C-alpha positions as CSV (number, residue, x, y, z in Angstrom):
1,M,6.9,10.5,-6.9
2,D,6.1,8.0,-4.2
3,Q,4.8,5.3,-6.6
4,A,7.0,2.9,-8.3
5,L,8.5,4.0,-11.9
6,L,7.3,1.3,-14.4
7,T,9.0,-0.1,-17.2
8,V,8.2,-0.3,-21.3
9,D,7.2,-3.6,-20.6
10,E,5.1,-2.9,-17.3
11,L,3.6,0.1,-18.9
12,A,2.5,-2.3,-22.1
13,G,1.1,-4.9,-19.7
14,K,-1.0,-2.4,-17.5
15,L,-2.2,-0.9,-20.7
16,K,-2.7,-3.9,-22.8
17,V,-1.0,-2.4,-25.7
18,P,2.1,-3.6,-27.6
19,K,5.7,-2.5,-26.3
20,S,6.3,-0.8,-29.8
21,W,3.2,1.4,-29.3
22,V,4.8,2.7,-25.9
23,Y,7.9,3.1,-27.9
24,Y,6.4,5.0,-30.5
25,K,4.5,7.2,-28.2
26,A,7.5,7.8,-26.2
27,K,9.5,9.0,-29.5
28,E,6.8,11.6,-30.5
29,K,7.7,15.3,-29.8
30,G,5.6,18.1,-28.6
31,P,3.2,19.2,-25.9
32,N,1.3,16.1,-26.3
33,K,4.0,13.3,-25.9
34,L,3.6,10.6,-23.5
35,P,5.0,11.5,-20.1
36,L,8.6,9.7,-19.4
37,I,11.5,10.1,-17.2
38,R,14.7,8.8,-19.0
39,V,17.3,7.1,-16.7
40,G,20.2,6.9,-18.9
41,K,19.1,5.2,-21.8
42,Y,16.1,3.6,-20.1
43,L,12.5,4.9,-20.2
44,R,10.5,4.8,-17.1
45,F,6.8,5.5,-16.7
46,E,4.8,7.4,-13.5
47,Y,1.3,5.2,-13.8
48,D,-0.6,8.3,-12.8
49,Q,0.9,10.8,-14.8
50,V,0.2,8.3,-17.9
51,M,-3.2,7.6,-16.7
52,N,-3.8,11.6,-17.0
53,W,-2.3,12.1,-20.4
54,L,-4.5,9.2,-21.5
55,I,-7.8,11.0,-20.3
56,N,-6.3,14.3,-22.0
57,Q,-5.6,12.6,-25.1
58,Q,-9.6,11.3,-25.0
59,E,-10.9,14.7,-24.3
60,E,-8.8,16.2,-26.9
61,F,-9.9,13.8,-29.5
62,K,-13.6,14.8,-28.2
63,R,-13.4,18.1,-28.9
64,K,-11.8,17.8,-32.5
65,I,-14.6,15.5,-33.2
66,N,-17.1,18.2,-32.0
67,R,-15.7,20.8,-34.0
68,R,-16.3,18.9,-37.2
69,K,-20.0,18.6,-36.6
């Protein structure tokens, strides 16, 4: 972990999504939840892990769509 940790504001800015989306995804449970690091009450994110998570989410969505065909 040699990259800087991002705050909710910074991650939302990089992904061009509202902060509320980041908070919503951070609260989800289960194996597909947004990867985060809790520092006390604060949420922090590693950008590379979040991007890998997004790619996996996209691939999973494509697999689900292909199963329906």
